[in-house]
A tleap script that builds the chain and sets N, CA, C and O, in Angstrom:
source leaprc.protein.ff14SB
mol = sequence {
  NMET GLU ARG THR LEU THR ILE ILE LYS PRO
  ASP GLY VAL GLU LYS ASN VAL ILE GLY GLU
  ILE ILE ARG ARG TYR GLU GLU LYS GLY LEU
  ARG VAL VAL ALA LEU LYS ARG ILE LYS GLN
  THR LYS ASP GLU ALA MET GLY PHE TYR ILE
  VAL HIE LYS ASP ARG PRO PHE TYR ASP SER
  LEU THR ASP PHE MET SER GLU GLY PRO ILE
  VAL VAL ILE VAL LEU GLU GLY GLU GLY ALA
  ILE ALA LYS VAL ARG GLU ILE MET GLY ALA
  THR ASN PRO GLU GLU ALA ALA PRO GLY THR
  ILE ARG ALA ASP PHE ALA ALA ASN ILE GLU
  ARG ASN THR VAL HIE GLY SER ASP SER PRO
  GLU SER ALA GLU TYR GLU ILE ASN TYR TYR
  PHE SER GLN LEU GLU ILE CYS CGLY
}
set mol.1.N position { -26.630 37.460 86.413 }
set mol.1.CA position { -26.070 38.761 86.048 }
set mol.1.C position { -26.292 39.020 84.561 }
set mol.1.O position { -26.048 38.160 83.714 }
set mol.2.N position { -26.754 40.211 84.277 }
set mol.2.CA position { -27.012 40.611 82.903 }
set mol.2.C position { -25.930 41.591 82.463 }
set mol.2.O position { -25.401 42.359 83.267 }
set mol.3.N position { -25.613 41.549 81.176 }
set mol.3.CA position { -24.647 42.493 80.596 }
set mol.3.C position { -25.342 43.342 79.545 }
set mol.3.O position { -26.279 42.904 78.879 }
set mol.4.N position { -24.856 44.562 79.419 }
set mol.4.CA position { -25.380 45.473 78.409 }
set mol.4.C position { -24.263 46.368 77.917 }
set mol.4.O position { -23.213 46.484 78.548 }
set mol.5.N position { -24.505 47.001 76.775 }
set mol.5.CA position { -23.537 47.949 76.232 }
set mol.5.C position { -24.083 49.354 76.398 }
set mol.5.O position { -25.269 49.607 76.185 }
set mol.6.N position { -23.210 50.251 76.778 }
set mol.6.CA position { -23.525 51.667 76.740 }
set mol.6.C position { -22.403 52.372 76.001 }
set mol.6.O position { -21.251 51.938 76.031 }
set mol.7.N position { -22.747 53.449 75.348 }
set mol.7.CA position { -21.763 54.251 74.617 }
set mol.7.C position { -21.877 55.687 75.098 }
set mol.7.O position { -22.971 56.248 75.170 }
set mol.8.N position { -20.747 56.265 75.422 }
set mol.8.CA position { -20.704 57.703 75.637 }
set mol.8.C position { -20.378 58.284 74.270 }
set mol.8.O position { -19.291 58.074 73.731 }
set mol.9.N position { -21.331 59.014 73.721 }
set mol.9.CA position { -21.253 59.509 72.353 }
set mol.9.C position { -20.277 60.691 72.248 }
set mol.9.O position { -19.821 61.218 73.263 }
set mol.10.N position { -19.964 61.101 71.009 }
set mol.10.CA position { -18.989 62.183 70.836 }
set mol.10.C position { -19.280 63.459 71.636 }
set mol.10.O position { -18.352 64.125 72.097 }
set mol.11.N position { -20.549 63.799 71.800 }
set mol.11.CA position { -20.860 65.011 72.566 }
set mol.11.C position { -20.520 64.846 74.040 }
set mol.11.O position { -20.080 65.802 74.679 }
set mol.12.N position { -20.716 63.657 74.589 }
set mol.12.CA position { -20.360 63.390 75.983 }
set mol.12.C position { -18.858 63.390 76.197 }
set mol.12.O position { -18.365 63.893 77.206 }
set mol.13.N position { -18.127 62.819 75.235 }
set mol.13.CA position { -16.662 62.817 75.310 }
set mol.13.C position { -16.160 64.258 75.227 }
set mol.13.O position { -15.283 64.659 75.992 }
set mol.14.N position { -16.720 65.036 74.293 }
set mol.14.CA position { -16.304 66.429 74.112 }
set mol.14.C position { -16.575 67.273 75.365 }
set mol.14.O position { -15.798 68.168 75.697 }
set mol.15.N position { -17.680 66.980 76.052 }
set mol.15.CA position { -18.027 67.729 77.277 }
set mol.15.C position { -17.213 67.274 78.491 }
set mol.15.O position { -17.314 67.856 79.570 }
set mol.16.N position { -16.403 66.222 78.299 }
set mol.16.CA position { -15.540 65.709 79.369 }
set mol.16.C position { -16.344 65.221 80.580 }
set mol.16.O position { -16.003 65.514 81.726 }
set mol.17.N position { -17.422 64.470 80.302 }
set mol.17.CA position { -18.257 63.937 81.380 }
set mol.17.C position { -18.184 62.404 81.462 }
set mol.17.O position { -19.076 61.767 82.022 }
set mol.18.N position { -17.141 61.830 80.911 }
set mol.18.CA position { -16.981 60.375 80.911 }
set mol.18.C position { -17.008 59.824 82.336 }
set mol.18.O position { -17.768 58.903 82.636 }
set mol.19.N position { -16.188 60.384 83.202 }
set mol.19.CA position { -16.115 59.910 84.586 }
set mol.19.C position { -17.428 60.067 85.324 }
set mol.19.O position { -17.819 59.183 86.087 }
set mol.20.N position { -18.108 61.168 85.110 }
set mol.20.CA position { -19.399 61.414 85.770 }
set mol.20.C position { -20.432 60.390 85.312 }
set mol.20.O position { -21.203 59.884 86.127 }
set mol.21.N position { -20.456 60.084 84.025 }
set mol.21.CA position { -21.412 59.102 83.509 }
set mol.21.C position { -21.119 57.723 84.085 }
set mol.21.O position { -22.034 57.031 84.529 }
set mol.22.N position { -19.860 57.321 84.082 }
set mol.22.CA position { -19.502 56.018 84.657 }
set mol.22.C position { -19.853 55.974 86.141 }
set mol.22.O position { -20.348 54.959 86.629 }
set mol.23.N position { -19.602 57.068 86.863 }
set mol.23.CA position { -19.937 57.126 88.288 }
set mol.23.C position { -21.427 56.863 88.509 }
set mol.23.O position { -21.804 56.144 89.434 }
set mol.24.N position { -22.259 57.441 87.668 }
set mol.24.CA position { -23.708 57.252 87.815 }
set mol.24.C position { -24.105 55.786 87.636 }
set mol.24.O position { -24.964 55.280 88.358 }
set mol.25.N position { -23.481 55.109 86.677 }
set mol.25.CA position { -23.768 53.691 86.483 }
set mol.25.C position { -23.285 52.879 87.688 }
set mol.25.O position { -24.017 52.036 88.207 }
set mol.26.N position { -22.060 53.136 88.127 }
set mol.26.CA position { -21.497 52.379 89.253 }
set mol.26.C position { -22.275 52.637 90.540 }
set mol.26.O position { -22.465 51.729 91.349 }
set mol.27.N position { -22.713 53.845 90.721 }
set mol.27.CA position { -23.477 54.224 91.906 }
set mol.27.C position { -24.779 53.437 92.020 }
set mol.27.O position { -25.292 53.234 93.120 }
set mol.28.N position { -25.310 52.997 90.889 }
set mol.28.CA position { -26.565 52.230 90.868 }
set mol.28.C position { -26.309 50.722 90.857 }
set mol.28.O position { -27.214 49.938 90.570 }
set mol.29.N position { -25.075 50.317 91.170 }
set mol.29.CA position { -24.782 48.902 91.324 }
set mol.29.C position { -24.284 48.194 90.073 }
set mol.29.O position { -24.146 46.971 90.080 }
set mol.30.N position { -24.015 48.915 89.018 }
set mol.30.CA position { -23.486 48.294 87.802 }
set mol.30.C position { -21.967 48.289 87.849 }
set mol.30.O position { -21.345 49.172 88.438 }
set mol.31.N position { -21.386 47.284 87.220 }
set mol.31.CA position { -19.936 47.121 87.228 }
set mol.31.C position { -19.403 47.178 85.809 }
set mol.31.O position { -19.941 46.534 84.908 }
set mol.32.N position { -18.335 47.957 85.610 }
set mol.32.CA position { -17.678 48.032 84.307 }
set mol.32.C position { -16.846 46.761 84.124 }
set mol.32.O position { -15.948 46.488 84.920 }
set mol.33.N position { -17.143 45.980 83.071 }
set mol.33.CA position { -16.372 44.767 82.803 }
set mol.33.C position { -15.562 44.868 81.508 }
set mol.33.O position { -14.758 43.987 81.204 }
set mol.34.N position { -15.777 45.944 80.752 }
set mol.34.CA position { -14.962 46.242 79.561 }
set mol.34.C position { -15.184 47.707 79.214 }
set mol.34.O position { -16.278 48.248 79.378 }
set mol.35.N position { -14.103 48.339 78.725 }
set mol.35.CA position { -14.187 49.758 78.405 }
set mol.35.C position { -13.079 50.110 77.427 }
set mol.35.O position { -11.944 49.658 77.576 }
set mol.36.N position { -13.408 50.914 76.433 }
set mol.36.CA position { -12.370 51.459 75.557 }
set mol.36.C position { -12.874 52.721 74.873 }
set mol.36.O position { -14.068 52.899 74.636 }
set mol.37.N position { -11.919 53.589 74.567 }
set mol.37.CA position { -12.185 54.821 73.836 }
set mol.37.C position { -11.711 54.576 72.409 }
set mol.37.O position { -10.570 54.172 72.185 }
set mol.38.N position { -12.596 54.824 71.447 }
set mol.38.CA position { -12.271 54.577 70.050 }
set mol.38.C position { -12.769 55.727 69.187 }
set mol.38.O position { -13.605 56.525 69.611 }
set mol.39.N position { -12.250 55.798 67.989 }
set mol.39.CA position { -12.750 56.730 66.965 }
set mol.39.C position { -13.168 55.850 65.798 }
set mol.39.O position { -12.324 55.336 65.064 }
set mol.40.N position { -14.479 55.679 65.632 }
set mol.40.CA position { -14.938 54.793 64.565 }
set mol.40.C position { -15.144 55.552 63.263 }
set mol.40.O position { -15.355 56.765 63.251 }
set mol.41.N position { -15.076 54.806 62.172 }
set mol.41.CA position { -15.325 55.373 60.851 }
set mol.41.C position { -16.829 55.459 60.618 }
set mol.41.O position { -17.620 54.881 61.363 }
set mol.42.N position { -17.205 56.175 59.593 }
set mol.42.CA position { -18.622 56.254 59.196 }
set mol.42.C position { -19.152 54.854 58.887 }
set mol.42.O position { -20.265 54.517 59.290 }
set mol.43.N position { -18.367 54.029 58.172 }
set mol.43.CA position { -18.801 52.663 57.855 }
set mol.43.C position { -19.006 51.828 59.109 }
set mol.43.O position { -19.955 51.048 59.183 }
set mol.44.N position { -18.131 51.979 60.093 }
set mol.44.CA position { -18.289 51.239 61.347 }
set mol.44.C position { -19.551 51.689 62.092 }
set mol.44.O position { -20.271 50.863 62.651 }
set mol.45.N position { -19.811 52.981 62.097 }
set mol.45.CA position { -21.038 53.492 62.730 }
set mol.45.C position { -22.272 52.977 61.984 }
set mol.45.O position { -23.277 52.622 62.600 }
set mol.46.N position { -22.183 52.940 60.657 }
set mol.46.CA position { -23.295 52.423 59.861 }
set mol.46.C position { -23.551 50.948 60.179 }
set mol.46.O position { -24.702 50.520 60.257 }
set mol.47.N position { -22.493 50.181 60.360 }
set mol.47.CA position { -22.644 48.774 60.714 }
set mol.47.C position { -23.296 48.591 62.064 }
set mol.47.O position { -24.150 47.722 62.240 }
set mol.48.N position { -22.890 49.413 63.021 }
set mol.48.CA position { -23.463 49.306 64.364 }
set mol.48.C position { -24.953 49.647 64.358 }
set mol.48.O position { -25.751 48.959 64.994 }
set mol.49.N position { -25.322 50.697 63.650 }
set mol.49.CA position { -26.718 51.171 63.630 }
set mol.49.C position { -27.510 50.639 62.439 }
set mol.49.O position { -28.493 51.254 62.026 }
set mol.50.N position { -27.094 49.507 61.888 }
set mol.50.CA position { -27.729 48.928 60.702 }
set mol.50.C position { -29.236 48.720 60.885 }
set mol.50.O position { -29.988 48.786 59.912 }
set mol.51.N position { -29.683 48.469 62.114 }
set mol.51.CA position { -31.122 48.279 62.361 }
set mol.51.C position { -31.933 49.528 62.020 }
set mol.51.O position { -33.145 49.443 61.827 }
set mol.52.N position { -31.273 50.688 61.943 }
set mol.52.CA position { -31.957 51.945 61.639 }
set mol.52.C position { -31.755 52.405 60.192 }
set mol.52.O position { -32.081 53.543 59.855 }
set mol.53.N position { -31.219 51.529 59.335 }
set mol.53.CA position { -30.814 51.948 57.989 }
set mol.53.C position { -31.938 52.559 57.159 }
set mol.53.O position { -31.669 53.359 56.263 }
set mol.54.N position { -33.169 52.207 57.431 }
set mol.54.CA position { -34.289 52.744 56.667 }
set mol.54.C position { -34.953 53.949 57.344 }
set mol.54.O position { -35.947 54.474 56.842 }
set mol.55.N position { -34.418 54.373 58.454 }
set mol.55.CA position { -35.001 55.495 59.190 }
set mol.55.C position { -34.418 56.813 58.672 }
set mol.55.O position { -33.275 56.839 58.216 }
set mol.56.N position { -35.176 57.893 58.734 }
set mol.56.CA position { -34.708 59.169 58.182 }
set mol.56.C position { -33.487 59.756 58.903 }
set mol.56.O position { -32.766 60.570 58.326 }
set mol.57.N position { -33.254 59.361 60.132 }
set mol.57.CA position { -32.125 59.910 60.900 }
set mol.57.C position { -30.838 59.098 60.770 }
set mol.57.O position { -29.821 59.473 61.353 }
set mol.58.N position { -30.857 58.002 60.024 }
set mol.58.CA position { -29.710 57.090 59.925 }
set mol.58.C position { -28.425 57.799 59.491 }
set mol.58.O position { -27.376 57.612 60.107 }
set mol.59.N position { -28.502 58.598 58.448 }
set mol.59.CA position { -27.301 59.253 57.926 }
set mol.59.C position { -26.737 60.274 58.917 }
set mol.59.O position { -25.529 60.305 59.153 }
set mol.60.N position { -27.597 61.102 59.493 }
set mol.60.CA position { -27.102 62.099 60.449 }
set mol.60.C position { -26.591 61.434 61.724 }
set mol.60.O position { -25.622 61.902 62.321 }
set mol.61.N position { -27.235 60.348 62.147 }
set mol.61.CA position { -26.779 59.619 63.335 }
set mol.61.C position { -25.394 59.026 63.118 }
set mol.61.O position { -24.523 59.140 63.980 }
set mol.62.N position { -25.193 58.398 61.976 }
set mol.62.CA position { -23.893 57.769 61.721 }
set mol.62.C position { -22.809 58.809 61.450 }
set mol.62.O position { -21.638 58.568 61.745 }
set mol.63.N position { -23.180 59.955 60.896 }
set mol.63.CA position { -22.226 61.064 60.782 }
set mol.63.C position { -21.783 61.504 62.177 }
set mol.63.O position { -20.590 61.632 62.448 }
set mol.64.N position { -22.744 61.728 63.043 }
set mol.64.CA position { -22.473 62.155 64.414 }
set mol.64.C position { -21.608 61.142 65.155 }
set mol.64.O position { -20.640 61.514 65.818 }
set mol.65.N position { -21.954 59.873 65.044 }
set mol.65.CA position { -21.242 58.836 65.799 }
set mol.65.C position { -19.831 58.583 65.280 }
set mol.65.O position { -19.048 57.883 65.923 }
set mol.66.N position { -19.505 59.144 64.129 }
set mol.66.CA position { -18.145 58.994 63.598 }
set mol.66.C position { -17.380 60.321 63.578 }
set mol.66.O position { -16.273 60.380 63.043 }
set mol.67.N position { -17.942 61.368 64.143 }
set mol.67.CA position { -17.288 62.681 64.091 }
set mol.67.C position { -16.205 62.861 65.144 }
set mol.67.O position { -15.350 63.735 65.000 }
set mol.68.N position { -16.222 62.063 66.189 }
set mol.68.CA position { -15.232 62.192 67.250 }
set mol.68.C position { -15.153 60.910 68.047 }
set mol.68.O position { -15.884 59.961 67.766 }
set mol.69.N position { -14.268 60.866 69.047 }
set mol.69.CA position { -14.130 59.654 69.849 }
set mol.69.C position { -15.402 59.336 70.631 }
set mol.69.O position { -16.177 60.220 70.996 }
set mol.70.N position { -15.581 58.049 70.870 }
set mol.70.CA position { -16.650 57.549 71.731 }
set mol.70.C position { -16.020 56.637 72.778 }
set mol.70.O position { -14.886 56.185 72.620 }
set mol.71.N position { -16.759 56.375 73.840 }
set mol.71.CA position { -16.320 55.413 74.839 }
set mol.71.C position { -17.370 54.313 74.877 }
set mol.71.O position { -18.538 54.563 75.172 }
set mol.72.N position { -16.938 53.086 74.573 }
set mol.72.CA position { -17.840 51.936 74.608 }
set mol.72.C position { -17.567 51.157 75.886 }
set mol.72.O position { -16.417 50.910 76.249 }
set mol.73.N position { -18.650 50.774 76.563 }
set mol.73.CA position { -18.541 50.173 77.887 }
set mol.73.C position { -19.500 48.991 77.990 }
set mol.73.O position { -20.660 49.084 77.589 }
set mol.74.N position { -19.003 47.881 78.533 }
set mol.74.CA position { -19.878 46.768 78.891 }
set mol.74.C position { -20.104 46.867 80.391 }
set mol.74.O position { -19.162 46.891 81.183 }
set mol.75.N position { -21.380 46.923 80.757 }
set mol.75.CA position { -21.765 46.980 82.166 }
set mol.75.C position { -22.438 45.675 82.552 }
set mol.75.O position { -23.111 45.044 81.737 }
set mol.76.N position { -22.250 45.281 83.795 }
set mol.76.CA position { -22.819 44.032 84.296 }
set mol.76.C position { -23.540 44.305 85.607 }
set mol.76.O position { -23.082 45.097 86.432 }
set mol.77.N position { -24.678 43.634 85.785 }
set mol.77.CA position { -25.416 43.757 87.033 }
set mol.77.C position { -26.811 43.187 86.891 }
set mol.77.O position { -27.241 42.816 85.798 }
set mol.78.N position { -27.510 43.122 88.010 }
set mol.78.CA position { -28.898 42.652 88.004 }
set mol.78.C position { -29.749 43.640 87.202 }
set mol.78.O position { -29.748 44.840 87.477 }
set mol.79.N position { -30.471 43.121 86.212 }
set mol.79.CA position { -31.336 43.975 85.403 }
set mol.79.C position { -30.603 45.115 84.730 }
set mol.79.O position { -31.128 46.224 84.629 }
set mol.80.N position { -29.371 44.843 84.260 }
set mol.80.CA position { -28.498 45.891 83.718 }
set mol.80.C position { -29.127 46.671 82.571 }
set mol.80.O position { -28.971 47.891 82.505 }
set mol.81.N position { -29.827 46.003 81.672 }
set mol.81.CA position { -30.389 46.687 80.499 }
set mol.81.C position { -31.402 47.745 80.939 }
set mol.81.O position { -31.297 48.907 80.548 }
set mol.82.N position { -32.366 47.348 81.739 }
set mol.82.CA position { -33.392 48.295 82.204 }
set mol.82.C position { -32.785 49.373 83.086 }
set mol.82.O position { -33.183 50.535 83.008 }
set mol.83.N position { -31.835 49.003 83.916 }
set mol.83.CA position { -31.211 49.966 84.823 }
set mol.83.C position { -30.464 51.046 84.039 }
set mol.83.O position { -30.577 52.231 84.352 }
set mol.84.N position { -29.702 50.640 83.021 }
set mol.84.CA position { -28.970 51.607 82.206 }
set mol.84.C position { -29.947 52.542 81.502 }
set mol.84.O position { -29.716 53.750 81.452 }
set mol.85.N position { -31.023 52.005 80.962 }
set mol.85.CA position { -31.987 52.837 80.246 }
set mol.85.C position { -32.656 53.840 81.193 }
set mol.85.O position { -32.943 54.972 80.803 }
set mol.86.N position { -32.896 53.426 82.410 }
set mol.86.CA position { -33.468 54.340 83.406 }
set mol.86.C position { -32.479 55.458 83.761 }
set mol.86.O position { -32.869 56.622 83.857 }
set mol.87.N position { -31.222 55.112 83.953 }
set mol.87.CA position { -30.187 56.088 84.303 }
set mol.87.C position { -29.962 57.072 83.150 }
set mol.87.O position { -29.712 58.255 83.382 }
set mol.88.N position { -30.050 56.584 81.907 }
set mol.88.CA position { -29.862 57.443 80.740 }
set mol.88.C position { -30.998 58.447 80.602 }
set mol.88.O position { -30.747 59.615 80.305 }
set mol.89.N position { -32.236 58.023 80.809 }
set mol.89.CA position { -33.396 58.878 80.584 }
set mol.89.C position { -33.928 58.719 79.174 }
set mol.89.O position { -33.342 58.014 78.353 }
set mol.90.N position { -35.029 59.372 78.904 }
set mol.90.CA position { -35.684 59.284 77.592 }
set mol.90.C position { -34.749 59.741 76.473 }
set mol.90.O position { -33.889 60.598 76.676 }
set mol.91.N position { -34.933 59.152 75.289 }
set mol.91.CA position { -34.112 59.489 74.121 }
set mol.91.C position { -34.118 60.995 73.858 }
set mol.91.O position { -33.078 61.587 73.571 }
set mol.92.N position { -35.285 61.600 73.957 }
set mol.92.CA position { -35.406 63.044 73.806 }
set mol.92.C position { -35.136 63.690 75.165 }
set mol.92.O position { -35.915 63.495 76.098 }
set mol.93.N position { -34.061 64.450 75.294 }
set mol.93.CA position { -33.717 65.023 76.601 }
set mol.93.C position { -34.795 65.938 77.173 }
set mol.93.O position { -34.856 66.133 78.387 }
set mol.94.N position { -35.644 66.502 76.316 }
set mol.94.CA position { -36.739 67.335 76.807 }
set mol.94.C position { -37.769 66.511 77.576 }
set mol.94.O position { -38.520 67.051 78.388 }
set mol.95.N position { -37.805 65.199 77.318 }
set mol.95.CA position { -38.735 64.298 77.994 }
set mol.95.C position { -38.056 63.481 79.088 }
set mol.95.O position { -38.719 62.719 79.792 }
set mol.96.N position { -36.755 63.633 79.235 }
set mol.96.CA position { -35.993 62.843 80.212 }
set mol.96.C position { -36.235 63.364 81.632 }
set mol.96.O position { -36.331 64.568 81.868 }
set mol.97.N position { -36.330 62.424 82.559 }
set mol.97.CA position { -36.556 62.786 83.964 }
set mol.97.C position { -35.367 63.569 84.516 }
set mol.97.O position { -34.223 63.313 84.139 }
set mol.98.N position { -35.633 64.510 85.397 }
set mol.98.CA position { -34.533 65.267 86.027 }
set mol.98.C position { -33.539 64.313 86.696 }
set mol.98.O position { -33.926 63.316 87.306 }
set mol.99.N position { -32.262 64.639 86.568 }
set mol.99.CA position { -31.217 63.818 87.179 }
set mol.99.C position { -30.723 62.680 86.319 }
set mol.99.O position { -29.770 61.996 86.691 }
set mol.100.N position { -31.363 62.455 85.151 }
set mol.100.CA position { -30.862 61.423 84.243 }
set mol.100.C position { -29.731 62.016 83.408 }
set mol.100.O position { -29.581 63.235 83.316 }
set mol.101.N position { -28.948 61.140 82.809 }
set mol.101.CA position { -27.804 61.585 82.005 }
set mol.101.C position { -28.262 62.513 80.881 }
set mol.101.O position { -27.682 63.579 80.677 }
set mol.102.N position { -29.290 62.111 80.164 }
set mol.102.CA position { -29.731 62.920 79.026 }
set mol.102.C position { -30.336 64.252 79.471 }
set mol.102.O position { -30.138 65.268 78.805 }
set mol.103.N position { -31.064 64.262 80.575 }
set mol.103.CA position { -31.615 65.531 81.074 }
set mol.103.C position { -30.486 66.481 81.458 }
set mol.103.O position { -30.589 67.691 81.253 }
set mol.104.N position { -29.419 65.935 82.012 }
set mol.104.CA position { -28.324 66.770 82.503 }
set mol.104.C position { -27.316 67.185 81.434 }
set mol.104.O position { -26.730 68.263 81.536 }
set mol.105.N position { -27.100 66.351 80.405 }
set mol.105.CA position { -25.996 66.614 79.475 }
set mol.105.C position { -26.371 66.705 77.999 }
set mol.105.O position { -25.610 67.285 77.224 }
set mol.106.N position { -27.504 66.162 77.581 }
set mol.106.CA position { -27.831 66.103 76.154 }
set mol.106.C position { -28.311 67.439 75.614 }
set mol.106.O position { -28.984 68.201 76.309 }
set mol.107.N position { -27.956 67.711 74.366 }
set mol.107.CA position { -28.365 68.952 73.699 }
set mol.107.C position { -29.723 68.800 73.009 }
set mol.107.O position { -30.545 69.716 73.029 }
set mol.108.N position { -29.948 67.630 72.399 }
set mol.108.CA position { -31.198 67.393 71.675 }
set mol.108.C position { -31.363 65.897 71.430 }
set mol.108.O position { -30.560 65.093 71.902 }
set mol.109.N position { -32.392 65.535 70.701 }
set mol.109.CA position { -32.707 64.113 70.490 }
set mol.109.C position { -31.606 63.366 69.740 }
set mol.109.O position { -31.439 62.165 69.951 }
set mol.110.N position { -30.851 64.037 68.874 }
set mol.110.CA position { -29.756 63.374 68.165 }
set mol.110.C position { -28.456 63.416 68.943 }
set mol.110.O position { -27.738 62.417 68.989 }
set mol.111.N position { -28.139 64.530 69.547 }
set mol.111.CA position { -26.901 64.665 70.329 }
set mol.111.C position { -27.277 64.431 71.786 }
set mol.111.O position { -27.271 65.348 72.608 }
set mol.112.N position { -27.606 63.165 72.083 }
set mol.112.CA position { -28.166 62.844 73.386 }
set mol.112.C position { -27.212 62.094 74.324 }
set mol.112.O position { -27.655 61.394 75.234 }
set mol.113.N position { -25.928 62.241 74.101 }
set mol.113.CA position { -24.843 61.894 75.021 }
set mol.113.C position { -24.555 60.409 75.201 }
set mol.113.O position { -23.389 60.019 75.263 }
set mol.114.N position { -25.585 59.572 75.285 }
set mol.114.CA position { -25.349 58.148 75.558 }
set mol.114.C position { -26.262 57.250 74.728 }
set mol.114.O position { -27.328 57.653 74.261 }
set mol.115.N position { -25.801 56.032 74.569 }
set mol.115.CA position { -26.586 54.962 73.943 }
set mol.115.C position { -26.618 53.805 74.932 }
set mol.115.O position { -25.669 53.596 75.687 }
set mol.116.N position { -27.714 53.059 74.924 }
set mol.116.CA position { -27.792 51.844 75.726 }
set mol.116.C position { -28.593 50.784 75.000 }
set mol.116.O position { -29.587 51.091 74.342 }
set mol.117.N position { -28.170 49.552 75.113 }
set mol.117.CA position { -28.894 48.438 74.489 }
set mol.117.C position { -30.332 48.410 74.992 }
set mol.117.O position { -30.600 48.737 76.148 }
set mol.118.N position { -31.266 48.012 74.106 }
set mol.118.CA position { -32.672 48.025 74.495 }
set mol.118.C position { -33.276 46.647 74.755 }
set mol.118.O position { -34.447 46.538 75.117 }
set mol.119.N position { -32.477 45.594 74.570 }
set mol.119.CA position { -32.982 44.229 74.796 }
set mol.119.C position { -31.791 43.290 74.958 }
set mol.119.O position { -30.667 43.648 74.605 }
set mol.120.N position { -32.025 42.098 75.487 }
set mol.120.CA position { -30.924 41.128 75.586 }
set mol.120.C position { -30.309 40.801 74.223 }
set mol.120.O position { -29.097 40.612 74.122 }
set mol.121.N position { -31.135 40.733 73.178 }
set mol.121.CA position { -30.630 40.428 71.841 }
set mol.121.C position { -29.752 41.573 71.318 }
set mol.121.O position { -28.681 41.338 70.757 }
set mol.122.N position { -30.213 42.798 71.505 }
set mol.122.CA position { -29.413 43.960 71.099 }
set mol.122.C position { -28.114 44.013 71.881 }
set mol.122.O position { -27.054 44.278 71.313 }
set mol.123.N position { -28.189 43.761 73.180 }
set mol.123.CA position { -26.987 43.809 74.016 }
set mol.123.C position { -25.950 42.816 73.517 }
set mol.123.O position { -24.768 43.148 73.429 }
set mol.124.N position { -26.373 41.609 73.192 }
set mol.124.CA position { -25.438 40.595 72.714 }
set mol.124.C position { -24.784 41.039 71.406 }
set mol.124.O position { -23.565 40.956 71.260 }
set mol.125.N position { -25.593 41.510 70.459 }
set mol.125.CA position { -25.056 41.989 69.178 }
set mol.125.C position { -24.095 43.150 69.394 }
set mol.125.O position { -22.993 43.156 68.846 }
set mol.126.N position { -24.507 44.132 70.187 }
set mol.126.CA position { -23.727 45.345 70.377 }
set mol.126.C position { -22.421 45.096 71.124 }
set mol.126.O position { -21.382 45.649 70.764 }
set mol.127.N position { -22.473 44.276 72.148 }
set mol.127.CA position { -21.243 43.935 72.881 }
set mol.127.C position { -20.259 43.257 71.937 }
set mol.127.O position { -19.079 43.605 71.904 }
set mol.128.N position { -20.748 42.289 71.172 }
set mol.128.CA position { -19.871 41.568 70.243 }
set mol.128.C position { -19.383 42.442 69.096 }
set mol.128.O position { -18.361 42.134 68.483 }
set mol.129.N position { -20.086 43.519 68.797 }
set mol.129.CA position { -19.665 44.434 67.731 }
set mol.129.C position { -18.370 45.140 68.121 }
set mol.129.O position { -17.496 45.349 67.280 }
set mol.130.N position { -18.248 45.503 69.380 }
set mol.130.CA position { -17.091 46.286 69.831 }
set mol.130.C position { -16.046 45.511 70.635 }
set mol.130.O position { -14.902 45.953 70.743 }
set mol.131.N position { -16.422 44.368 71.196 }
set mol.131.CA position { -15.492 43.673 72.102 }
set mol.131.C position { -15.350 42.198 71.755 }
set mol.131.O position { -16.309 41.539 71.353 }
set mol.132.N position { -14.126 41.693 71.919 }
set mol.132.CA position { -13.912 40.246 71.855 }
set mol.132.C position { -14.102 39.704 73.273 }
set mol.132.O position { -14.083 40.468 74.238 }
set mol.133.N position { -14.282 38.406 73.395 }
set mol.133.CA position { -14.461 37.811 74.715 }
set mol.133.C position { -13.239 38.013 75.604 }
set mol.133.O position { -13.370 38.065 76.827 }
set mol.134.N position { -12.045 38.128 75.007 }
set mol.134.CA position { -10.823 38.349 75.786 }
set mol.134.C position { -10.804 39.721 76.446 }
set mol.134.O position { -10.109 39.920 77.443 }
set mol.135.N position { -11.560 40.664 75.901 }
set mol.135.CA position { -11.574 42.010 76.451 }
set mol.135.C position { -12.576 42.224 77.574 }
set mol.135.O position { -12.565 43.265 78.233 }
set mol.136.N position { -13.439 41.243 77.793 }
set mol.136.CA position { -14.472 41.359 78.827 }
set mol.136.C position { -14.033 40.573 80.051 }
set mol.136.O position { -13.871 39.354 80.002 }
set mol.137.N position { -13.847 41.287 81.138 }
set mol.137.CA position { -13.338 40.684 82.376 }
set mol.137.C position { -14.393 40.786 83.461 }
set mol.137.O position { -14.477 41.795 84.160 }
set mol.138.N position { -15.197 39.743 83.603 }
set mol.138.CA position { -16.298 39.751 84.587 }
set mol.138.C position { -15.826 39.430 85.888 }
set mol.138.O position { -16.610 39.390 86.836 }
savepdb mol mol.pdb
quit
C-alpha cells in the first residue's frame, strides 16, 4: 500500500467541493487515513513549497495557499501517487482531461483546486510536513 498527500486548496474549499473531491478519490479505491482543515501562514506555505523557491510563481503560489483554509489529506491505496495525479488532471486545467478535478473545478493554472505529491520522496516529505504519525490511522 502506498500513501500520498493531497491538498484541497483555498479555491476548492471556497467552492465547497471538499466532499465531492474526497468522493472521487474514494470512488477510485483510495482510502482517507488522515484529514484536517487548517489555515496556514505564508511562512508555512513557503516551507511546504520550498522546492519551488527559485521559480517565478513561488510568491504568488504561497500567497494563494495562505489566503484561506485548506484541507490536507493522506490517501492510501495501490499506486496512490499515480492514481491521485490521474484523478486531479493536468496542472493547467485547460489541458486537464474531462471529468478530472481540475477540469471540473479549477479556474486557472495557479488556482487549480488541488495538489498531489509527485513521487514517493515528495509524498513522505509532504505527509510529514502536515501530520504526525499519531494522526495517521491506516
